[in-house]
Every structure is written in structure tokens, then in C-alpha cells.
C-alpha positions in Angstrom: -56.2 78.7 -29.6 -57.7 80.0 -26.2 -60.4 81.9 -28.1 -61.6 78.7 -30.0 -61.7 76.6 -26.6 -63.7 79.6 -25.1 -66.0 79.6 -28.2 -66.5 76.1 -28.0 -67.1 76.2 -24.1 -69.9 78.9 -25.0 -71.6 76.9 -27.6 -71.4 73.6 -25.1 -73.5 75.7 -22.5 -76.0 76.9 -25.3 -76.2 73.3 -26.8 -76.5 71.7 -23.4 -79.5 74.1 -22.3 -81.6 73.3 -25.6 -80.9 69.6 -25.3 -81.5 69.7 -21.6 -78.4 67.9 -20.4 -75.5 68.9 -18.5 -72.5 70.7 -20.2 -70.1 67.8 -19.7 -72.6 65.3 -21.4 -71.7 67.4 -24.8 -68.7 66.4 -26.3 -66.7 68.1 -29.0 -67.6 65.5 -31.5 -70.6 63.7 -30.5 -73.3 63.3 -32.7 -76.6 65.6 -31.2 -79.3 63.5 -32.6 -77.7 60.1 -31.5 -76.3 61.0 -28.3 -79.2 63.4 -27.2 -81.8 62.4 -29.3 -82.2 65.8 -31.3 -85.2 66.3 -33.1 -85.8 69.3 -35.8 -87.5 71.5 -33.3 -84.5 71.3 -31.0 -82.3 71.8 -33.9 -83.9 74.9 -35.1 -84.0 75.8 -31.2 -80.4 75.7 -31.2 -79.7 77.7 -34.4 -82.1 80.4 -33.1 -80.2 80.6 -29.9 -76.7 80.7 -31.7 -77.8 83.2 -34.0 -79.2 85.6 -31.3 -76.0 85.2 -29.1 -73.2 85.8 -32.0 -75.5 88.3 -33.8 -75.1 86.0 -37.2 -77.8 84.7 -39.9 -77.4 81.2 -40.6 -79.6 79.7 -43.2 -81.7 76.8 -42.1 -80.2 75.0 -44.8 -77.1 74.6 -42.4 -79.0 72.7 -40.1 -78.1 69.3 -41.4 -74.3 70.2 -40.9 -74.8 71.2 -37.2 -74.5 67.7 -36.2 -72.3 68.2 -33.4 -70.7 71.0 -31.2 -67.3 71.2 -33.5 -69.6 71.0 -36.4 -71.9 73.9 -35.1 -68.6 75.8 -34.3 -67.7 75.6 -37.9 -70.9 76.7 -39.2 -71.0 79.8 -36.6 -67.2 80.7 -37.8 -68.1 80.5 -41.4 -71.3 82.9 -41.2 -69.6 85.1 -38.6 -66.5 85.6 -40.8 -69.2 87.1 -43.7 -70.4 89.5 -40.9 
């Protein structure tokens, strides 16, 4: 459980940096587009940073699934397992 929390915290830091907000403003289930006016360019930047940080390849087709911090975590976990 601690590992999952740490991963969410790491993803929160990355998302906050991309969204240009404080990490505490990024909730686990809050929608990026609705709460932070995320556009497609920021979504792509978030994807690129996550790929680089975790050394995973995530297809851009997953972008519509990366709507919140928890959803982002699920996508990263899915592709990290595939290795």
C-alpha cells in the first residue's frame, strides 16, 4: 500500500508541474480537464514526462483514459507490467 501511495505522490508532482499548479491542488480523482483546464498539449506533455520518468512506452491512444491522477496511475501500472 505504501508503494502505491508513493507512486501517486510522484505522479501528483509530475502532473502539478505540467498543469502549473501546487501538488495539493491535484486530487486523486479530480478530472484534469475540468479542474485544471488541461488541453491536449498538456496531456501529451504529461504523457511524455511519465514515460521518461518510469521508462515505459504508453501509446497516445491512452490519452483519453488519463483523465485523473488515479486513472493516470492505472495506465502507468498497465504498461509498466508489460515492461
